[in-house]
N, C-alpha and C positions, 0 to 999 in steps of 0.2 A: 079815484083810487086811494083816497084817504090822505093825499099829500097836496095841500093847497098851494104851496110854494116850492119850486125846485130848489135843491141844495145849492148854496153858493159854490161857484165853480172851483176856487182854490180849496175850499173845505172838502168838497167831494173828491177832488184829486188826492188830497192828503189822506183822507180816510181809506181810499182804495190802496194806496201804497203802504200805509201802516198795516193794513190787514194782510197784505202780501208778505210783509216782513214777519208778522206773527206766525202765519201759516208755514213759512219757510223754516222758522225756528221750532216748529212742531209744538207750539204752546196753545193751550185753550185760552179762551177769553178770561176765564177765572184765574188760570195760572199766571197770565201776563199781568192781570190786575193786581194780584198779590205781590208780584215782583217790583212793580213800579209804584205801589202805594196808592192805588185807587180802587174803585169798585168795578165789578164785571159789567154792570149796566153802563158805566161811563165809557168803558172800552168799546162796548157794542155801539153806543151812540156816537162815539168818535169815528168809528169805521164806517158808519152809515151817514155821516155828515150831519148828525142831529145834535152834536155837541162841539163847541169851538175849543179845541185843545190849546192850552197855553204852551209856550215854547219849552218851558222846563219839563212838562210832562212828555212832550215829543222827544226831548233829549234822553230822558230815562228810557223811553220806548226803544230808541235807537241803540242805547247801551245794552239793554237786555237782549235784544235780537241780533246784536253784533253786526250792525249795518256797516258797510264799507264807507270810506271817506266820501266818494262821489255821491252815494245815496244820502249820507248825512247832510251834505251841502244842499242837495236838491230838496229834501224834505224840510229842512229848517227854513229854507226860503219860502216854501209853500206854507209853513206854519205862520211865518210873518204875514204873508198875503192873507191868510184866513183870518188872522186876528184883526186886521184893519178892514176886512171885507172889500178890499180893492185889489184887483190883479190886472196886470197888463195882459193883453190877449196872448202874447207869446208864452207867458208863464203857465197858461193852461196846458200847453203842450210840452212843457219842459221834460225832455227825455221820454216822451210818451210812446214813441213808436216801438222801441225795444223794450222799455220797462213794462208796458202794457202786456206784451206777449209773455214776458217772464212771469208777471203776476198771474196770468191765466194758468201757466204750468203749475205754479205753487198751489193755486186754488184747486185745480183738478186733483192734485195729489191727496187732498183732504176730503174730496167728494166721494159719495157713493152713487149718486145718480145726477145726470144733467139732462135737461130738456131744452132744446134750442129751437125756437121758431124764427125762421129767416125768410121773409117775403121778397127780398130784393137781390140777394147775391148768393153764390155758393159759399157755404160756411168755411171759415178759415182752416179748420182741421182737415179739410178735403182739398186744399190747394196744392198745386205743383209749385216749384220754385218760381217759374216765370209768371204764372198767374198770381201768386202771392205778392210778388213785387208790384205788379200792375194794380192789384186790388188795394193794397196798402196805400199806394200813392193816390188812388182815386178817392180814398176816404180822408186824405191828409189835406188840411187847409192852412198849415203853417210850414215851417222849413222841413227839409228832407233828411235831417240828421238821424242816424241810427237805422237807416233802411236795411242795410246788410244784416245787422244783428237781429232786426225784427223779422226778416224773412227766415233766417236760420231758426229763430225761436218758434216761429209759426210752424215750420216743418217738423221741428222736434216735438211740438205739442201733438201734431197729427199722428206722428209715429208712436208716441206714448199711449194715445187713446186706442191704438190697435193691439197693444200688448196684453198678454195674460195679466189678470189682476187689475186692469184699468176700470175706472168707474163706468157705469152704464151711460151711454151717450145716445140719446134719442133725438133725432132731427126731423122736424116737419118743415118743408120748404115749398114754396110755390113754383109752378112751372115757369113763371116770369123770372124767378131767381136763377133758375137753370139756364134760361135763355139770355140773361143779361151778361155782357162782358165789358170790362174796362176798356177805355179807348186805346190804351197802350198794349193791350193783349191781342195777339193775332188770332185768326180762326183756329189755327193749330193749337195755340195755347189754350183756347177755350175748349176744344175737343179733348185735349189731354186732361183738363180739369174735370170734365164730365166722366171720363174714364176713371179718374181717381175717386169720384163719388161712388161709382159702381164697385170699384175694388174695396173701398173702405166699408161699404155696406155688407161685405161678406165676413167682417170681423165679428166674433161672438158678442162683443160688448156694444156694437153699434147697430142702431136701427134707423133706417131712412124711409120716410114717407113723403109723397108729393101730393100737393093739392093742384089738380088740373086747372088750366086757365079758364075752362068753362064751368067749373064747379061752383054752384052758389054757396055762399057762406053767410051765416047769420051775423058774424062780426066782420068788420072791415079789417084787412091786414095792415094796421096802422104803423106798426114798428116791429123791429126785430127785438127779441128778448131771450135771455138765458136764465132758466130756473135751476139753481144748484142746491142739492140736498146733501147734508153732511152726516157722517156716522154719529150715533148717539154718544159715543165716547168723547167726541170733540166738544159737546155742549153748544154747538153752533146752530142757530136757526136757519131755516131755508131762506135764501135770498134770491131776488130777481134783479138782473142787471140789464139796463137799456142804454144803448150807445146812441148819442146824439153828436152832431158835428163838433160841438165845443166842449162836451163833457160826457162822462158816463154817470148815470144815476143808478143808485142801488136802493132797492125797496126791501124792507123787512117788516115783519108783523103780519098778523092774521088777515087784516082787512086789505092791506096792499097786495099781499101775495094772492089772496083769493080772487082778485080781479084778473090777474094773469092766468091763474088756474082755469078760470071760466073760458077765457079766450083759447087756451091750449086745448081744452076738451072739445070745444066747438070746431077748431081747426082740425083736430084729430078725426072728428066725425066726418069732415069733408074730404079728408085725404084718402088716397088709395092705400091698400095694404102694401107691405114691403115688396112682395113679389111683383104686383102690378106696377108699383112705383119704379122698380128696376126695368121693367119692360118699357115704360114711358121714357126713361132716360136713354135706354138703348135706341129707341125710336128717334130721339132727338139727334143722336149720333149718326144715324143712318141718313138723316136729312142733310147733313153737312156735305 
C-alpha cells in the first residue's frame, strides 16, 4: 500500500488529535500553516504522522485552535512521546475512548462523503446505547476511563449522520459483521442494534449494503477502513483510516488511497443492493 513502516504510535495519535482540533476550529491546512508559521505540507505530514512535530510547533497549534487545558496537557505529553519515539503502552490510549469519538464528529462535519467497509462488527453510527457500550469495551485493551462520554459521543455522531445536510455515508458490511455481538451484549441488545441499522438505512444520506456470508470475493476482508472525502474548499486530500488494537493509521496520497479504493470497488461488486441488504437484515432479525 506504499507504506513500508507503520507510523510510530505516539506520532500517529498526535497527528489525529491535532487534525481534529484544526477541523473543529474550521481552518484549512493552509490557513493553519500561515498562523503557526510553517508550510501546508508540514501540517499535512504532521497530521498523517509523516513528520515529527517539535513541542514548540504543537504549542502554537494548540494556541491557534484554542485547545482547552486538558487537551493541551494530553497533546503536549504525546508530543514529548513522539519526539523520543518511545511511549508507554498506556499513553497510546490516553483519553482515547471519548476523544476518538469527538474527533470523528469534527471530521464528519468537514466531510462530503464517507465510505466505510466493516467486515467484523456493526458500525458505530448504527449503535444503540447498550450495544455501543459493549462494543467500545470489546475493542478496549487499556483502562475504561471515558466510557460514558464515548457512548454519548458515538450516539451523537449517529444522530448527526441522519440529519439533513449530513455528508453521504455509504457502508458496506459483511453478514458476519451483522451476526457478531460483544460478549457483554444480550440477544435483545443485538436485535436492537440490527433494527437500528435498518432504521438508519432509511435516512437520505445513508446507504447500507451487505456482503452475504456465502458470496465469493476477490479480495479477503482483511480490515475495516473508512474513506473520507472533503469539500474542495477545505483543500483537504482524501484520507483512509484503519483502526488497529493499539493505534489508528491514516493513509493519504494517491498510491495508498488507490489500494483501498480497489478493495472498496470489489466489495461493492460482491454486496447486495440496498433493498436486498435490508431484506437480509430483516431475515436475521426473524431468526432470533
